[in-house]
mmCIF file of the N, C-alpha and C atoms, coordinates in Angstrom:
data_MODEL
# 
_entry.id   MODEL 
# 
loop_
_atom_site.group_PDB 
_atom_site.id 
_atom_site.type_symbol 
_atom_site.label_atom_id 
_atom_site.label_alt_id 
_atom_site.label_comp_id 
_atom_site.label_asym_id 
_atom_site.label_entity_id 
_atom_site.label_seq_id 
_atom_site.pdbx_PDB_ins_code 
_atom_site.Cartn_x 
_atom_site.Cartn_y 
_atom_site.Cartn_z 
_atom_site.occupancy 
_atom_site.B_iso_or_equiv 
_atom_site.pdbx_formal_charge 
_atom_site.auth_seq_id 
_atom_site.auth_comp_id 
_atom_site.auth_asym_id 
_atom_site.auth_atom_id 
_atom_site.pdbx_PDB_model_num 
ATOM 1   N N  . MET A 1 1  ? 1.627   -15.041 -7.588  1.00 0.00 ? 1  MET A N  1 
ATOM 2   C CA . MET A 1 1  ? 2.431   -14.733 -6.417  1.00 0.00 ? 1  MET A CA 1 
ATOM 3   C C  . MET A 1 1  ? 1.829   -15.479 -5.223  1.00 0.00 ? 1  MET A C  1 
ATOM 4   N N  . PRO A 1 2  ? 2.632   -16.249 -4.542  1.00 0.00 ? 2  PRO A N  1 
ATOM 5   C CA . PRO A 1 2  ? 2.125   -17.000 -3.383  1.00 0.00 ? 2  PRO A CA 1 
ATOM 6   C C  . PRO A 1 2  ? 1.638   -16.076 -2.258  1.00 0.00 ? 2  PRO A C  1 
ATOM 7   N N  . ILE A 1 3  ? 0.658   -16.562 -1.526  1.00 0.00 ? 3  ILE A N  1 
ATOM 8   C CA . ILE A 1 3  ? 0.054   -15.770 -0.449  1.00 0.00 ? 3  ILE A CA 1 
ATOM 9   C C  . ILE A 1 3  ? 1.080   -15.432 0.641   1.00 0.00 ? 3  ILE A C  1 
ATOM 10  N N  . LEU A 1 4  ? 2.060   -16.298 0.832   1.00 0.00 ? 4  LEU A N  1 
ATOM 11  C CA . LEU A 1 4  ? 3.095   -16.034 1.836   1.00 0.00 ? 4  LEU A CA 1 
ATOM 12  C C  . LEU A 1 4  ? 3.921   -14.806 1.450   1.00 0.00 ? 4  LEU A C  1 
ATOM 13  N N  . ASN A 1 5  ? 4.229   -14.662 0.168   1.00 0.00 ? 5  ASN A N  1 
ATOM 14  C CA . ASN A 1 5  ? 4.979   -13.486 -0.284  1.00 0.00 ? 5  ASN A CA 1 
ATOM 15  C C  . ASN A 1 5  ? 4.158   -12.217 -0.111  1.00 0.00 ? 5  ASN A C  1 
ATOM 16  N N  . ILE A 1 6  ? 2.861   -12.309 -0.387  1.00 0.00 ? 6  ILE A N  1 
ATOM 17  C CA . ILE A 1 6  ? 1.988   -11.144 -0.220  1.00 0.00 ? 6  ILE A CA 1 
ATOM 18  C C  . ILE A 1 6  ? 1.953   -10.723 1.251   1.00 0.00 ? 6  ILE A C  1 
ATOM 19  N N  . LEU A 1 7  ? 1.792   -11.689 2.140   1.00 0.00 ? 7  LEU A N  1 
ATOM 20  C CA . LEU A 1 7  ? 1.778   -11.378 3.568   1.00 0.00 ? 7  LEU A CA 1 
ATOM 21  C C  . LEU A 1 7  ? 3.110   -10.785 4.026   1.00 0.00 ? 7  LEU A C  1 
ATOM 22  N N  . LEU A 1 8  ? 4.200   -11.325 3.514   1.00 0.00 ? 8  LEU A N  1 
ATOM 23  C CA . LEU A 1 8  ? 5.518   -10.814 3.876   1.00 0.00 ? 8  LEU A CA 1 
ATOM 24  C C  . LEU A 1 8  ? 5.684   -9.363  3.426   1.00 0.00 ? 8  LEU A C  1 
ATOM 25  N N  . VAL A 1 9  ? 5.246   -9.054  2.217   1.00 0.00 ? 9  VAL A N  1 
ATOM 26  C CA . VAL A 1 9  ? 5.336   -7.679  1.718   1.00 0.00 ? 9  VAL A CA 1 
ATOM 27  C C  . VAL A 1 9  ? 4.471   -6.745  2.570   1.00 0.00 ? 9  VAL A C  1 
ATOM 28  N N  . LEU A 1 10 ? 3.259   -7.183  2.917   1.00 0.00 ? 10 LEU A N  1 
ATOM 29  C CA . LEU A 1 10 ? 2.387   -6.355  3.746   1.00 0.00 ? 10 LEU A CA 1 
ATOM 30  C C  . LEU A 1 10 ? 2.980   -6.107  5.124   1.00 0.00 ? 10 LEU A C  1 
ATOM 31  N N  . ILE A 1 11 ? 3.615   -7.120  5.701   1.00 0.00 ? 11 ILE A N  1 
ATOM 32  C CA . ILE A 1 11 ? 4.253   -6.962  7.012   1.00 0.00 ? 11 ILE A CA 1 
ATOM 33  C C  . ILE A 1 11 ? 5.425   -5.992  6.928   1.00 0.00 ? 11 ILE A C  1 
ATOM 34  N N  . VAL A 1 12 ? 6.241   -6.118  5.891   1.00 0.00 ? 12 VAL A N  1 
ATOM 35  C CA . VAL A 1 12 ? 7.402   -5.231  5.732   1.00 0.00 ? 12 VAL A CA 1 
ATOM 36  C C  . VAL A 1 12 ? 6.949   -3.788  5.499   1.00 0.00 ? 12 VAL A C  1 
ATOM 37  N N  . VAL A 1 13 ? 5.951   -3.595  4.643   1.00 0.00 ? 13 VAL A N  1 
ATOM 38  C CA . VAL A 1 13 ? 5.455   -2.242  4.387   1.00 0.00 ? 13 VAL A CA 1 
ATOM 39  C C  . VAL A 1 13 ? 4.851   -1.646  5.660   1.00 0.00 ? 13 VAL A C  1 
ATOM 40  N N  . GLY A 1 14 ? 4.094   -2.438  6.393   1.00 0.00 ? 14 GLY A N  1 
ATOM 41  C CA . GLY A 1 14 ? 3.520   -1.961  7.645   1.00 0.00 ? 14 GLY A CA 1 
ATOM 42  C C  . GLY A 1 14 ? 4.579   -1.595  8.662   1.00 0.00 ? 14 GLY A C  1 
ATOM 43  N N  . PHE A 1 15 ? 5.615   -2.414  8.754   1.00 0.00 ? 15 PHE A N  1 
ATOM 44  C CA . PHE A 1 15 ? 6.705   -2.131  9.694   1.00 0.00 ? 15 PHE A CA 1 
ATOM 45  C C  . PHE A 1 15 ? 7.447   -0.854  9.301   1.00 0.00 ? 15 PHE A C  1 
ATOM 46  N N  . LEU A 1 16 ? 7.727   -0.700  8.006   1.00 0.00 ? 16 LEU A N  1 
ATOM 47  C CA . LEU A 1 16 ? 8.429   0.507   7.556   1.00 0.00 ? 16 LEU A CA 1 
ATOM 48  C C  . LEU A 1 16 ? 7.575   1.750   7.771   1.00 0.00 ? 16 LEU A C  1 
ATOM 49  N N  . LEU A 1 17 ? 6.274   1.627   7.558   1.00 0.00 ? 17 LEU A N  1 
ATOM 50  C CA . LEU A 1 17 ? 5.385   2.759   7.802   1.00 0.00 ? 17 LEU A CA 1 
ATOM 51  C C  . LEU A 1 17 ? 5.357   3.112   9.287   1.00 0.00 ? 17 LEU A C  1 
ATOM 52  N N  . TRP A 1 18 ? 5.356   2.112   10.137  1.00 0.00 ? 18 TRP A N  1 
ATOM 53  C CA . TRP A 1 18 ? 5.396   2.356   11.583  1.00 0.00 ? 18 TRP A CA 1 
ATOM 54  C C  . TRP A 1 18 ? 6.710   3.036   11.985  1.00 0.00 ? 18 TRP A C  1 
ATOM 55  N N  . VAL A 1 19 ? 7.832   2.573   11.414  1.00 0.00 ? 19 VAL A N  1 
ATOM 56  C CA . VAL A 1 19 ? 9.133   3.164   11.737  1.00 0.00 ? 19 VAL A CA 1 
ATOM 57  C C  . VAL A 1 19 ? 9.160   4.633   11.312  1.00 0.00 ? 19 VAL A C  1 
ATOM 58  N N  . VAL A 1 20 ? 8.666   4.914   10.121  1.00 0.00 ? 20 VAL A N  1 
ATOM 59  C CA . VAL A 1 20 ? 8.647   6.303   9.650   1.00 0.00 ? 20 VAL A CA 1 
ATOM 60  C C  . VAL A 1 20 ? 7.758   7.158   10.549  1.00 0.00 ? 20 VAL A C  1 
ATOM 61  N N  . ASN A 1 21 ? 6.583   6.638   10.900  1.00 0.00 ? 21 ASN A N  1 
ATOM 62  C CA . ASN A 1 21 ? 5.663   7.413   11.735  1.00 0.00 ? 21 ASN A CA 1 
ATOM 63  C C  . ASN A 1 21 ? 6.194   7.620   13.152  1.00 0.00 ? 21 ASN A C  1 
ATOM 64  N N  . THR A 1 22 ? 6.958   6.667   13.652  1.00 0.00 ? 22 THR A N  1 
ATOM 65  C CA . THR A 1 22 ? 7.430   6.737   15.032  1.00 0.00 ? 22 THR A CA 1 
ATOM 66  C C  . THR A 1 22 ? 8.717   7.543   15.179  1.00 0.00 ? 22 THR A C  1 
ATOM 67  N N  . TYR A 1 23 ? 9.679   7.327   14.293  1.00 0.00 ? 23 TYR A N  1 
ATOM 68  C CA . TYR A 1 23 ? 11.017  7.857   14.532  1.00 0.00 ? 23 TYR A CA 1 
ATOM 69  C C  . TYR A 1 23 ? 11.423  9.034   13.654  1.00 0.00 ? 23 TYR A C  1 
ATOM 70  N N  . ILE A 1 24 ? 10.683  9.330   12.602  1.00 0.00 ? 24 ILE A N  1 
ATOM 71  C CA . ILE A 1 24 ? 11.054  10.455  11.757  1.00 0.00 ? 24 ILE A CA 1 
ATOM 72  C C  . ILE A 1 24 ? 10.132  11.623  12.081  1.00 0.00 ? 24 ILE A C  1 
ATOM 73  N N  . PRO A 1 25 ? 10.698  12.720  12.561  1.00 0.00 ? 25 PRO A N  1 
ATOM 74  C CA . PRO A 1 25 ? 9.850   13.867  12.919  1.00 0.00 ? 25 PRO A CA 1 
ATOM 75  C C  . PRO A 1 25 ? 9.334   14.585  11.672  1.00 0.00 ? 25 PRO A C  1 
ATOM 76  N N  . MET A 1 26 ? 8.007   14.636  11.566  1.00 0.00 ? 26 MET A N  1 
ATOM 77  C CA . MET A 1 26 ? 7.350   15.325  10.458  1.00 0.00 ? 26 MET A CA 1 
ATOM 78  C C  . MET A 1 26 ? 6.111   16.015  11.001  1.00 0.00 ? 26 MET A C  1 
ATOM 79  N N  . ASP A 1 27 ? 5.636   16.985  10.266  1.00 0.00 ? 27 ASP A N  1 
ATOM 80  C CA . ASP A 1 27 ? 4.377   17.617  10.607  1.00 0.00 ? 27 ASP A CA 1 
ATOM 81  C C  . ASP A 1 27 ? 3.239   16.593  10.471  1.00 0.00 ? 27 ASP A C  1 
ATOM 82  N N  . ARG A 1 28 ? 2.186   16.756  11.273  1.00 0.00 ? 28 ARG A N  1 
ATOM 83  C CA . ARG A 1 28 ? 1.081   15.806  11.266  1.00 0.00 ? 28 ARG A CA 1 
ATOM 84  C C  . ARG A 1 28 ? 0.404   15.712  9.907   1.00 0.00 ? 28 ARG A C  1 
ATOM 85  N N  . LYS A 1 29 ? 0.278   16.844  9.220   1.00 0.00 ? 29 LYS A N  1 
ATOM 86  C CA . LYS A 1 29 ? -0.375  16.854  7.913   1.00 0.00 ? 29 LYS A CA 1 
ATOM 87  C C  . LYS A 1 29 ? 0.447   16.092  6.885   1.00 0.00 ? 29 LYS A C  1 
ATOM 88  N N  . ILE A 1 30 ? 1.753   16.300  6.894   1.00 0.00 ? 30 ILE A N  1 
ATOM 89  C CA . ILE A 1 30 ? 2.630   15.602  5.954   1.00 0.00 ? 30 ILE A CA 1 
ATOM 90  C C  . ILE A 1 30 ? 2.614   14.107  6.242   1.00 0.00 ? 30 ILE A C  1 
ATOM 91  N N  . LYS A 1 31 ? 2.627   13.748  7.504   1.00 0.00 ? 31 LYS A N  1 
ATOM 92  C CA . LYS A 1 31 ? 2.589   12.341  7.893   1.00 0.00 ? 31 LYS A CA 1 
ATOM 93  C C  . LYS A 1 31 ? 1.279   11.694  7.437   1.00 0.00 ? 31 LYS A C  1 
ATOM 94  N N  . GLY A 1 32 ? 0.183   12.419  7.564   1.00 0.00 ? 32 GLY A N  1 
ATOM 95  C CA . GLY A 1 32 ? -1.108  11.900  7.124   1.00 0.00 ? 32 GLY A CA 1 
ATOM 96  C C  . GLY A 1 32 ? -1.155  11.687  5.619   1.00 0.00 ? 32 GLY A C  1 
ATOM 97  N N  . ILE A 1 33 ? -0.628  12.657  4.864   1.00 0.00 ? 33 ILE A N  1 
ATOM 98  C CA . ILE A 1 33 ? -0.574  12.535  3.406   1.00 0.00 ? 33 ILE A CA 1 
ATOM 99  C C  . ILE A 1 33 ? 0.307   11.358  3.017   1.00 0.00 ? 33 ILE A C  1 
ATOM 100 N N  . PHE A 1 34 ? 1.443   11.209  3.672   1.00 0.00 ? 34 PHE A N  1 
ATOM 101 C CA . PHE A 1 34 ? 2.350   10.093  3.399   1.00 0.00 ? 34 PHE A CA 1 
ATOM 102 C C  . PHE A 1 34 ? 1.654   8.756   3.659   1.00 0.00 ? 34 PHE A C  1 
ATOM 103 N N  . ASN A 1 35 ? 0.933   8.654   4.772   1.00 0.00 ? 35 ASN A N  1 
ATOM 104 C CA . ASN A 1 35 ? 0.224   7.419   5.097   1.00 0.00 ? 35 ASN A CA 1 
ATOM 105 C C  . ASN A 1 35 ? -0.837  7.102   4.048   1.00 0.00 ? 35 ASN A C  1 
ATOM 106 N N  . ILE A 1 36 ? -1.569  8.112   3.609   1.00 0.00 ? 36 ILE A N  1 
ATOM 107 C CA . ILE A 1 36 ? -2.603  7.896   2.590   1.00 0.00 ? 36 ILE A CA 1 
ATOM 108 C C  . ILE A 1 36 ? -1.987  7.420   1.284   1.00 0.00 ? 36 ILE A C  1 
ATOM 109 N N  . ILE A 1 37 ? -0.876  8.020   0.882   1.00 0.00 ? 37 ILE A N  1 
ATOM 110 C CA . ILE A 1 37 ? -0.209  7.625   -0.358  1.00 0.00 ? 37 ILE A CA 1 
ATOM 111 C C  . ILE A 1 37 ? 0.269   6.183   -0.278  1.00 0.00 ? 37 ILE A C  1 
ATOM 112 N N  . VAL A 1 38 ? 0.847   5.804   0.856   1.00 0.00 ? 38 VAL A N  1 
ATOM 113 C CA . VAL A 1 38 ? 1.323   4.425   1.020   1.00 0.00 ? 38 VAL A CA 1 
ATOM 114 C C  . VAL A 1 38 ? 0.162   3.437   0.995   1.00 0.00 ? 38 VAL A C  1 
ATOM 115 N N  . VAL A 1 39 ? -0.924  3.756   1.680   1.00 0.00 ? 39 VAL A N  1 
ATOM 116 C CA . VAL A 1 39 ? -2.084  2.852   1.717   1.00 0.00 ? 39 VAL A CA 1 
ATOM 117 C C  . VAL A 1 39 ? -2.701  2.715   0.328   1.00 0.00 ? 39 VAL A C  1 
ATOM 118 N N  . ILE A 1 40 ? -2.845  3.815   -0.401  1.00 0.00 ? 40 ILE A N  1 
ATOM 119 C CA . ILE A 1 40 ? -3.386  3.744   -1.758  1.00 0.00 ? 40 ILE A CA 1 
ATOM 120 C C  . ILE A 1 40 ? -2.470  2.919   -2.657  1.00 0.00 ? 40 ILE A C  1 
ATOM 121 N N  . GLY A 1 41 ? -1.169  3.101   -2.515  1.00 0.00 ? 41 GLY A N  1 
ATOM 122 C CA . GLY A 1 41 ? -0.213  2.309   -3.292  1.00 0.00 ? 41 GLY A CA 1 
ATOM 123 C C  . GLY A 1 41 ? -0.312  0.825   -2.998  1.00 0.00 ? 41 GLY A C  1 
ATOM 124 N N  . VAL A 1 42 ? -0.455  0.480   -1.734  1.00 0.00 ? 42 VAL A N  1 
ATOM 125 C CA . VAL A 1 42 ? -0.572  -0.934  -1.359  1.00 0.00 ? 42 VAL A CA 1 
ATOM 126 C C  . VAL A 1 42 ? -1.887  -1.519  -1.879  1.00 0.00 ? 42 VAL A C  1 
ATOM 127 N N  . VAL A 1 43 ? -2.971  -0.757  -1.800  1.00 0.00 ? 43 VAL A N  1 
ATOM 128 C CA . VAL A 1 43 ? -4.262  -1.243  -2.304  1.00 0.00 ? 43 VAL A CA 1 
ATOM 129 C C  . VAL A 1 43 ? -4.194  -1.467  -3.816  1.00 0.00 ? 43 VAL A C  1 
ATOM 130 N N  . ILE A 1 44 ? -3.603  -0.539  -4.550  1.00 0.00 ? 44 ILE A N  1 
ATOM 131 C CA . ILE A 1 44 ? -3.459  -0.708  -5.998  1.00 0.00 ? 44 ILE A CA 1 
ATOM 132 C C  . ILE A 1 44 ? -2.591  -1.918  -6.310  1.00 0.00 ? 44 ILE A C  1 
ATOM 133 N N  . TRP A 1 45 ? -1.519  -2.098  -5.561  1.00 0.00 ? 45 TRP A N  1 
ATOM 134 C CA . TRP A 1 45 ? -0.646  -3.256  -5.768  1.00 0.00 ? 45 TRP A CA 1 
ATOM 135 C C  . TRP A 1 45 ? -1.405  -4.553  -5.501  1.00 0.00 ? 45 TRP A C  1 
ATOM 136 N N  . LEU A 1 46 ? -2.194  -4.597  -4.423  1.00 0.00 ? 46 LEU A N  1 
ATOM 137 C CA . LEU A 1 46 ? -2.982  -5.790  -4.118  1.00 0.00 ? 46 LEU A CA 1 
ATOM 138 C C  . LEU A 1 46 ? -4.012  -6.065  -5.205  1.00 0.00 ? 46 LEU A C  1 
ATOM 139 N N  . LEU A 1 47 ? -4.647  -5.028  -5.728  1.00 0.00 ? 47 LEU A N  1 
ATOM 140 C CA . LEU A 1 47 ? -5.600  -5.222  -6.823  1.00 0.00 ? 47 LEU A CA 1 
ATOM 141 C C  . LEU A 1 47 ? -4.919  -5.792  -8.059  1.00 0.00 ? 47 LEU A C  1 
ATOM 142 N N  . LYS A 1 48 ? -3.704  -5.336  -8.344  1.00 0.00 ? 48 LYS A N  1 
ATOM 143 C CA . LYS A 1 48 ? -2.956  -5.876  -9.481  1.00 0.00 ? 48 LYS A CA 1 
ATOM 144 C C  . LYS A 1 48 ? -2.560  -7.326  -9.234  1.00 0.00 ? 48 LYS A C  1 
ATOM 145 N N  . VAL A 1 49 ? -2.118  -7.629  -8.019  1.00 0.00 ? 49 VAL A N  1 
ATOM 146 C CA . VAL A 1 49 ? -1.678  -8.995  -7.696  1.00 0.00 ? 49 VAL A CA 1 
ATOM 147 C C  . VAL A 1 49 ? -2.828  -9.978  -7.843  1.00 0.00 ? 49 VAL A C  1 
ATOM 148 N N  . PHE A 1 50 ? -4.018  -9.598  -7.374  1.00 0.00 ? 50 PHE A N  1 
ATOM 149 C CA . PHE A 1 50 ? -5.165  -10.494 -7.443  1.00 0.00 ? 50 PHE A CA 1 
ATOM 150 C C  . PHE A 1 50 ? -5.888  -10.411 -8.781  1.00 0.00 ? 50 PHE A C  1 
ATOM 151 N N  . GLY A 1 51 ? -5.412  -9.574  -9.695  1.00 0.00 ? 51 GLY A N  1 
ATOM 152 C CA . GLY A 1 51 ? -5.975  -9.504  -11.028 1.00 0.00 ? 51 GLY A CA 1 
ATOM 153 C C  . GLY A 1 51 ? -7.267  -8.725  -11.130 1.00 0.00 ? 51 GLY A C  1 
ATOM 154 N N  . LEU A 1 52 ? -7.628  -7.970  -10.123 1.00 0.00 ? 52 LEU A N  1 
ATOM 155 C CA . LEU A 1 52 ? -8.874  -7.216  -10.155 1.00 0.00 ? 52 LEU A CA 1 
ATOM 156 C C  . LEU A 1 52 ? -8.729  -5.902  -10.910 1.00 0.00 ? 52 LEU A C  1 
ATOM 157 N N  . LEU A 1 53 ? -7.538  -5.360  -10.942 1.00 0.00 ? 53 LEU A N  1 
ATOM 158 C CA . LEU A 1 53 ? -7.327  -4.092  -11.630 1.00 0.00 ? 53 LEU A CA 1 
ATOM 159 C C  . LEU A 1 53 ? -7.387  -4.282  -13.145 1.00 0.00 ? 53 LEU A C  1 
ATOM 160 N N  . ASP A 1 54 ? -6.952  -5.433  -13.649 1.00 0.00 ? 54 ASP A N  1 
ATOM 161 C CA . ASP A 1 54 ? -6.999  -5.700  -15.075 1.00 0.00 ? 54 ASP A CA 1 
ATOM 162 C C  . ASP A 1 54 ? -8.436  -5.820  -15.566 1.00 0.00 ? 54 ASP A C  1 
ATOM 163 N N  . SER A 1 55 ? -9.310  -6.400  -14.752 1.00 0.00 ? 55 SER A N  1 
ATOM 164 C CA . SER A 1 55 ? -10.699 -6.544  -15.173 1.00 0.00 ? 55 SER A CA 1 
ATOM 165 C C  . SER A 1 55 ? -11.422 -5.207  -15.166 1.00 0.00 ? 55 SER A C  1 
ATOM 166 N N  . VAL A 1 56 ? -10.993 -4.272  -14.346 1.00 0.00 ? 56 VAL A N  1 
ATOM 167 C CA . VAL A 1 56 ? -11.603 -2.949  -14.316 1.00 0.00 ? 56 VAL A CA 1 
ATOM 168 C C  . VAL A 1 56 ? -11.214 -2.166  -15.576 1.00 0.00 ? 56 VAL A C  1 
ATOM 169 N N  . LYS A 1 57 ? -10.028 -2.389  -16.101 1.00 0.00 ? 57 LYS A N  1 
ATOM 170 C CA . LYS A 1 57 ? -9.589  -1.690  -17.307 1.00 0.00 ? 57 LYS A CA 1 
ATOM 171 C C  . LYS A 1 57 ? -10.415 -2.084  -18.520 1.00 0.00 ? 57 LYS A C  1 
ATOM 172 N N  . ASN A 1 58 ? -10.973 -3.284  -18.539 1.00 0.00 ? 58 ASN A N  1 
ATOM 173 C CA . ASN A 1 58 ? -11.722 -3.768  -19.695 1.00 0.00 ? 58 ASN A CA 1 
ATOM 174 C C  . ASN A 1 58 ? -13.167 -3.276  -19.724 1.00 0.00 ? 58 ASN A C  1 
ATOM 175 N N  . ILE A 1 59 ? -13.627 -2.614  -18.681 1.00 0.00 ? 59 ILE A N  1 
ATOM 176 C CA . ILE A 1 59 ? -14.999 -2.127  -18.632 1.00 0.00 ? 59 ILE A CA 1 
ATOM 177 C C  . ILE A 1 59 ? -15.109 -0.862  -19.471 1.00 0.00 ? 59 ILE A C  1 
ATOM 178 N N  . THR A 1 60 ? -16.087 -0.852  -20.393 1.00 0.00 ? 60 THR A N  1 
ATOM 179 C CA . THR A 1 60 ? -16.310 0.331   -21.205 1.00 0.00 ? 60 THR A CA 1 
ATOM 180 C C  . THR A 1 60 ? -17.667 0.933   -20.857 1.00 0.00 ? 60 THR A C  1 
ATOM 181 N N  . ILE A 1 61 ? -17.732 2.241   -20.934 1.00 0.00 ? 61 ILE A N  1 
ATOM 182 C CA . ILE A 1 61 ? -18.984 2.935   -20.595 1.00 0.00 ? 61 ILE A CA 1 
ATOM 183 C C  . ILE A 1 61 ? -19.537 3.572   -21.852 1.00 0.00 ? 61 ILE A C  1 
# 
């Protein structure tokens, strides 16, 4: 995946998260949980895109 597409996805996700946080009325706790879920999802997606998540699966203990 080209770096430009990754940046575009990050910008769109950030903008949508800002829109939700700014214009949709929610309790602070729910908004915080939503933000954490989105950030964790984006981090996992980035790890998959860069191939780091696949190398973690191959580690045996």
